[in-house]
C-alpha angles and dihedrals in degrees: 000000000000121000113254133176096279101116146316095308138001106260127178120230105253093210094053093039090059087060092049094257118134102213123161120224126230124225124229109204094193094056094030092227141112123240139187120226092204104053106013093244113158130181148140121270090258092051093049092049093049093050093045089054090053090053094050093070086074092066098038096117096038095111096042119100111222111208104157127056120195095213094069 
């Protein structure tokens, strides 16, 4: 998704991203936290980054081409 004027950076909602939904989070300056309008997830920048890192293990081999299978 394209970066818009929502906050400091364009973060994905970790809760939605775990369900294969690419939803951008909004930033609330008063509370200094990010929130998702789809699933009601809220969290600090540190919390969002940590949870997005946990989700990334799922796509770790996405760019690798698998040519040999051991069960043949």
